[in-house]
Steps between C-alpha positions, in 0.01 A plus 500: 500500500513376857179497698440779747531251786848406380596866504361579842678526833320362804333784686652571838292591800625765740660230713764605755839337531500229767867447588844660493612275217232645272612860548487694173442841654824555692324469838713218641728718715207704630300186584792347687551821700129512587511133606795575727310788660197280558713224650694726736220733601438523875123484482409400854283810499370464145619667180340654189704524180382661177624415151418770243495475124280614213248272335660233288851561637534147642426554871349154544797346319739677738302377803497141368874514446554640851296219656692248288825649630364492857409132467848431367655679798287301747524165327732365772259589784254253645156532337344635821761777511454622144306816429134449414394693190135597470382656174192715498391665176217736598413555135363146482242592764427853382129587496416147615562481876600725784878511451565470874303177530657371178848573631447322829342207322809459282735552794315246715517234232870561425620511862268224613717244322835631628469637853402383847151445629537809718573724200208353308269554801622858545454577131155342500400710799603821327338390178172418677473856622479614136189303398259222577587133481277469196702769319824321574381155395372645173827682448706192570292287264531762227875546506638169629533178295261227611790263560642728769177484698472126456845463650441748783163348594285634779795597716643722229166666437461560871846655518415736216167611643585494871297373793238647724758616753695703243183671391463649845836686482535865405696601189786623719511172694494294180787708354707464819452124493623483139805717579596275792467190283718649224769595750507150638519354147780745412475401134521763230203561276507709184163617372525617138224733385533546123306699240375752757508764225232312308238554770235772489594798724262407784637147519857629483434713807329207674803280438749751635288543816504122541879494472528781754293301748727195459835669442639421845413131515821333616712309248266604218640700207254651255646551153274743312544515123351796312546794266570794731334758273177303462480421872558864591221606264267253672587641841415858401156407366212723592403490869786265592643593841828337408762647270808362325707588807279261699651207307846612608393475866434126474793406271831456678705433187432559133686405184461619145526225244806566284405611152559226248790611286422593142749236393305225679164622367634516147654155527172366633330644191764373259491149648121494467504631144749231404250239619241617244545276193650670194489847655874545545563390140261770378652789698688755292817547703572838340169652612453322833746697720348843435140380497557315826671797663235757408179299452527209746750556781345823640190303603675203662491599868420174677519123449123497468528740204739257333273200562197683361694607191633149435149357524361762262776463243472121516128507422529765228800336329318168476220675310703720261853358500533511122313824445674763713847616593610336825673811634198722438263243649695501828498880501128541430408235759710691754313818414163325513560366850670793666409809296143435381434865410784492246390158373146618430631815331719291266211266425248780437741702282663200329421614147655842561814405691600201285683531170785729404529869591335753273717731296299778663651562843178649632317174426740302719484760775119492485494123555739529792291775657181299460650205686662725760159636596401150615789462745546628857761778511721312745528202266540667161878491485515134601228406249655696214835332564324169436317627192826622345622141490186360340366754250688691228252787538635548852867462416572134427753459220349180361440532126180394328632176358649388832177580681296300250741208479516459877127565545575769756226683682570809286374313191155616395418151379613322815429734790153351556656161569650638821157591634287212370732205563442410134568641156144558371415556136731794433829315540659165420623264766854370481353155442321623187823651370686179574238290322532721195877475494481124546304492174778667297565290192152345519324769296160333520506491879647850528231630265227336707634671813482836325149424375387421854649824628327687218169384644573647844406868500665735745299744709726781376458410133648256253572135574754315710686419179615863496641449848699203369659720236575777748649256750721359231622850417649512848636145475653548155676820603683327786754303291365148537771315309522385136338159542195632682479803270504275190209289627299808591568678169401197293175467690398866482582515129261211437208576730521878526191566289288315756522813715316708239138568589241773528500453878868584530480782250216655699696511824481881483484781248877543536590133522851405401509358143559126498791555267695669779409233752643232272813702432574553868492124546670385181782752461678421828447126446652506152773730628632216715544273197805489276470681167472186288239330720300822513455515120442126475218514755324790331523340156349182643217702655433682172471170320286304744355714776128563500564824691580719202419821682748426778776425250409807298510733800859398564608544137326837464666631815837381374436684172439816705830451685673479161329817377293315237165636619389837369545767765731286714871571546740211524591402856849420621612157384513399867120487485493275192421133536601428138747634249381676184564186296308283745208743502489494118461123511236517774298761309496289185377192682242696700362670188450158342323381814269804503413449133399143582293624793329758282419243232348276767290788638678500831571873506146561619538468876359825644753495782806474276401506134538873456856489624597200291345652189705813560817293557439296188450807283819654641695186412359411160420850376176664376495323163494149649247606761277663236509186289393289798217736595367516143488121479316471829240763406385293205267322748290616791676254728842628395391864539392427858851366571649823368260711711583306812872518430505881491263569789648628822318486834530820700374600841385819660430584862227711651316531829286207388802275453704369206341451160627331184512640148648403160736703285706460182835652414498733200815322381286215368402728210846431359428133437122450517229638271286642780213600270470141383517372859232752607268377228550137601429584865176680405388209288564250781314711756201580273442150366379260776559207271871566509739416782394633840838605631574783750823591319307694234311705760818557701675612182225752418512630860874554464457680166242730658753587771758628249703767670378401845679177581842454648624340181323734259 
C-alpha cells in the first residue's frame, strides 16, 4: 500500500489568480472590459467604482486580471505615463490601527516612489493633519520594508512626515494643495480597496466615510471590492447614521462579478480531483453522475467552495484511500463542509441509517423521520436528494453485496471509516484484505493472518476474522474469475477451521452459524470452476485439509440440495455444485475421513465437534457410530471424547446480557448408551483421583437441561 503522503494532493491556499493567462473562472472577458473602462475613464474629478461579488466568488482574481489587462494595454506608454496602482487591504490593519492613518501611510509610501515632489509634499501635508509625526513614523516603520527606508534616507522620511510649515496649514488648505499637485501631475492613480466585507461593521463605515472624503481627488479612481449584502448589513448596524443607500451616493459606477458558470466550477473540481493520486481509478463511473448531481453539485457555488472541497478530499483520501468508496467520500466531505447539520445527523444516526431497508415499511419511515427532525425545513428536500443516492434506506438501489464490496458509506461495517479517517477495530482495511489474498497458496502464512485477526476483538462482538469472512462473501459473489476463485477456494478449504472460536460464536445470541458463513464464501467460488476441477479440489481437501469442518459444511449443504438430508426437499439442479454420482464419491471419502478423525479423538472441538459427529453418523449410519462410541467408552479418556463430541454450546439473552449453556440432542440415544455415559460422568466428577476435565461437568449440566435446550 502506498504511503499517505504518496496519495495526498498538495493543499491549496485561497490564492487568487494573478494574470489573464491563468483564468479558470471565465472572467477574462469581464476583466478586459473593466480594464478598458479604467483606462478610458475621464477621472479629472475623481471616480469611485464598486465591484460586487459574494465571498469566495473570485473578486480578487477578477481585479488582478483587470490590472494585468490594463498593464498590457499601457505597455507601449512611457513609464511616467502609465497608471499607478495602489493596493490597500484594510483587513490587514483591522483592529490594529486607525484605518484612515493606515490608508494614508500606505498611499504615501506607494506614491512617494512614483510621483513628483509636489504631490508627495501635498500628500504629506494632508496626512500630517490626521496624526502626530510620532504616529506616522511608527506606522511607516511597521508597514514598510526596512530597505525602502534605507534607500529613501532622511529626505524620504521628511517627505512622508512633512515639515514644520505644512503642520501650520488647515485640513482644507492641505487638501487643496494635494488636489493642485495631482492636477499638475495629470497621472492616473487607481486605489484598490479589497476585502472590505471582512471588516467589522464600525470599520466598514469608517472606510466608506474615508472614501467619501477623497472621492473627488483628481485623477484618482477608487476601486472598492466587496460583497454588497455584507456591506449593506454593516451600514444598517444599530445607531449608524448611514444606510445602504449612502454607499450609492459615493459610488459612480458599480459592477456585479459575473457568476462563474457551473461548467467552469465543475471542471475546476474535476481537474483537482484528477490530481489526487489513485482517486480517479477508484471512482465508480456508474454511481458518480447521480451522486455528483444530487450530493455534490448543489453545494458548489463559488471557486472557494471548490478549493475547500479539494483540500478536504485530498487529506481524507490520503488517510483512508483503501478503506472507503471514493464517490461516497467526496459526497460526505461535501456535506461536512457545506451542510454540517446533515453531516452530524448522519454521523450520530450512522447505525440506524446504514445497512439495507427493513422489510417493515414503518421502520424505514421512522428512520427517515428521525433524521428529518434534525434538518431545517428549507433544506430538507435538498438533503434528502443527497441521502437517496447514498443510503438504501432512503431510496438508493445499491444491493447489500455491492455496498459491502465497494465499502460504501451505507455499509454498517465501513461507515465509521468516513468519520474517523481510519477503519478502527470493526472493519478490515483494504491493505489487510490484500495481504490475505497475497498469501493464497501459502497456507501457513494465510493461517497466521487469520490467527492474528482472531486475536483482535471487535467492539460490537466477535473478532476481525469474522469481518474477513463477511468481506469475502461480497468479493466471492462478484464473479472474480476462475484463476482467482481457484486460489481463494483452495485456501479457504484448508484454513477455514481457523475461524472457529468461542469468541466468534459469542458474537450475539442470534449469531449467524459459521457453517453459513463458509458456504456464502465457498459456493460462489466453486461455482466459477469447471465441473471436473471442482470435484478434484474438494477430493484433495477431504484427503489433506486440516479444516475438516469447513469441508464438511460444504458437503452437508450439497447433500441438502440433493434432498439427501431428512426434512429437506431437493433443490433445482441449477443449485447443485456436483452431480449425484460425484456426490456419492465425495460422501464416501468424507465418511472415511470422519472415521479417522473420530478414531484420533478430533471430533471433540466444542465449536465444531457436535456438527461433525452428527455429519459422521448421517454418513456412516447408527451401527458404525454405536460401535465407535462403545469402544471409546471402555476408558474414561475415551468417554470424555464422546461427551465432548455430542455437546452443543447454546446461548440465551436477557437484560443482563448473553449467557452460555450446554445441551445434547435426543438423537444421540440412537447410537450411544446414555445410562452408561451418565455413570462414567458421575464417577469422573465424584472421584478427585480421576481426570479433572470440564467435559464431564458440562455433560451433566446438559443432561439436567433435558427439554430446555435448543437442541433438546
